[in-house]
C-alpha positions as CSV (number, residue, x, y, z in Angstrom):
1,M,14.6,14.0,-151.4
2,F,18.0,14.9,-152.9
3,I,18.0,16.8,-156.2
4,G,20.4,19.1,-157.9
5,E,24.1,19.3,-158.9
6,Y,26.8,21.1,-156.9
7,T,30.5,21.5,-157.5
8,H,32.8,21.6,-154.5
9,T,36.5,21.3,-153.8
10,L,38.2,18.3,-152.2
11,D,41.0,19.5,-150.0
12,K,44.4,17.8,-149.6
13,K,43.2,15.8,-146.6
14,R,40.2,14.5,-148.8
15,R,37.7,16.6,-146.9
16,V,34.8,18.2,-148.8
17,S,31.9,20.3,-147.7
18,L,28.4,18.9,-148.3
19,P,26.1,21.1,-150.3
20,Q,24.0,23.2,-147.9
21,A,20.9,22.1,-149.8
22,F,21.6,18.5,-148.7
23,R,22.6,19.0,-145.1
24,S,19.1,19.5,-143.7
25,E,18.2,15.9,-144.7
26,L,21.3,14.3,-143.1
27,D,22.1,13.5,-139.5
28,E,25.6,13.6,-138.0
29,T,26.7,10.4,-139.7
30,V,26.3,9.3,-143.4
31,V,27.4,6.1,-145.2
32,L,29.7,6.3,-148.2
33,T,30.1,3.3,-150.5
34,R,31.3,2.4,-154.0
35,G,28.6,3.5,-156.4
36,L,27.7,2.4,-159.9
37,D,29.3,4.1,-162.9
38,S,32.5,4.8,-160.9
39,C,31.0,7.4,-158.4
40,V,30.7,7.3,-154.7
41,F,27.2,6.8,-153.2
42,L,26.3,8.8,-150.1
43,F,23.3,7.7,-148.0
44,A,21.6,9.0,-144.9
45,E,21.8,6.3,-142.3
46,E,18.1,5.4,-142.5
47,A,18.2,5.1,-146.3
48,W,21.4,3.0,-146.0
49,E,19.6,0.6,-143.6
50,N,16.8,0.2,-146.2
51,I,19.4,-0.6,-148.9
52,A,21.2,-3.1,-146.6
53,D,17.9,-4.8,-145.8
54,E,17.1,-5.1,-149.5
55,L,20.6,-6.5,-150.2
56,A,20.2,-9.0,-147.3
57,S,16.9,-10.3,-148.8
58,L,18.6,-11.2,-152.1
59,P,19.1,-15.0,-152.7
60,F,22.3,-16.0,-151.0
61,G,22.9,-18.8,-153.6
62,D,22.9,-16.4,-156.5
63,A,26.4,-15.3,-157.6
64,D,25.2,-11.9,-158.8
65,S,23.5,-11.3,-155.5
66,R,26.6,-12.1,-153.5
67,G,28.7,-9.9,-155.8
68,L,26.4,-6.9,-155.4
69,N,26.3,-7.4,-151.6
70,R,30.1,-7.5,-151.6
71,F,30.5,-4.5,-153.9
72,L,28.2,-2.3,-151.9
73,L,28.6,-3.6,-148.3
74,A,32.3,-4.3,-148.2
75,G,33.0,-0.9,-149.8
76,A,30.9,1.0,-147.3
77,R,32.1,3.3,-144.5
78,E,30.3,5.4,-141.9
79,V,31.6,8.9,-141.9
80,S,30.8,11.8,-139.6
81,I,29.8,15.3,-140.7
82,D,32.0,17.8,-138.9
83,G,30.9,21.1,-137.5
84,S,31.7,22.8,-140.8
85,G,29.5,20.4,-142.8
86,R,32.4,18.5,-144.2
87,I,33.0,14.8,-144.7
88,L,36.3,12.9,-145.0
89,V,36.3,10.6,-148.1
90,P,38.3,7.4,-147.4
91,D,41.4,6.9,-149.7
92,F,40.0,3.8,-151.4
93,L,36.7,5.5,-152.3
94,A,38.5,8.6,-153.6
95,E,40.7,6.4,-155.8
96,F,37.7,4.3,-156.9
97,A,35.8,7.4,-158.1
98,K,38.9,9.2,-159.4
99,L,38.2,12.2,-157.1
100,Q,40.6,15.0,-157.6
101,K,40.4,18.6,-156.5
102,E,37.1,19.4,-158.1
103,V,34.1,17.1,-157.3
104,V,30.5,17.2,-158.2
105,F,27.6,16.2,-155.8
106,T,24.4,15.1,-157.6
107,G,21.1,14.5,-155.8
108,V,19.4,11.3,-157.0
109,H,16.3,11.0,-154.9
110,S,17.2,8.9,-151.8
111,R,21.0,9.1,-152.4
112,I,23.7,11.6,-153.2
113,E,26.4,10.8,-155.7
114,L,29.9,12.1,-155.5
115,W,31.8,12.3,-158.8
116,G,35.2,13.5,-160.0
117,A,34.4,16.6,-162.1
118,D,35.9,15.2,-165.3
119,Q,34.0,11.9,-164.9
120,W,30.7,13.7,-164.3
121,E,31.2,15.9,-167.3
122,A,31.8,12.9,-169.6
123,Y,29.0,10.8,-168.1
124,S,26.4,13.6,-168.2
125,A,27.4,14.5,-171.8
126,D,26.8,10.9,-172.8
127,V,23.5,10.7,-171.0
128,E,22.4,14.0,-172.5
129,S,23.2,12.9,-176.0
130,Q,21.0,9.9,-175.5
131,A,18.1,11.5,-173.6
132,D,15.6,11.1,-176.4
133,L,16.4,7.4,-176.8
134,L,16.2,6.9,-173.0
135,A,12.9,8.6,-172.8
136,Q,11.5,6.5,-175.7
137,T,12.8,3.3,-174.1
138,L,11.3,4.1,-170.8
139,G,8.1,5.2,-172.5
140,D,7.9,1.8,-174.4
141,V,7.8,0.0,-171.1
142,G,5.3,2.3,-169.5
143,M,7.7,4.2,-167.2
144,I,7.0,7.7,-168.5
């Protein structure tokens, strides 16, 4: 399980070191794709295969299903982890997530999210300001 928040530096070639805490749960190849909320999702290969299988099971005739499949699958790339524990973020994903020099990795259970530092700061401040309301809403539906 991936948890925690780690700030790293994206170099000029768009390489970034994976947090040491995450490396033990990853093989030599990971999958990057467009994520929700304008971040990049990073999956271990096995977790990605599970996501892809779930996407494939969605109704083909439903426009929202097709859209989500296209968003996640067409935007996906397999990338190798080099000997220094770095990955190369493809241009289109770096642009999608507005990744600049400082990036933030967040562990979110079965996936890792990669955020531009400014985007993460704004997003997390917004969520933190609503934490009580979110907890109440989830409590009302029996989630917590």
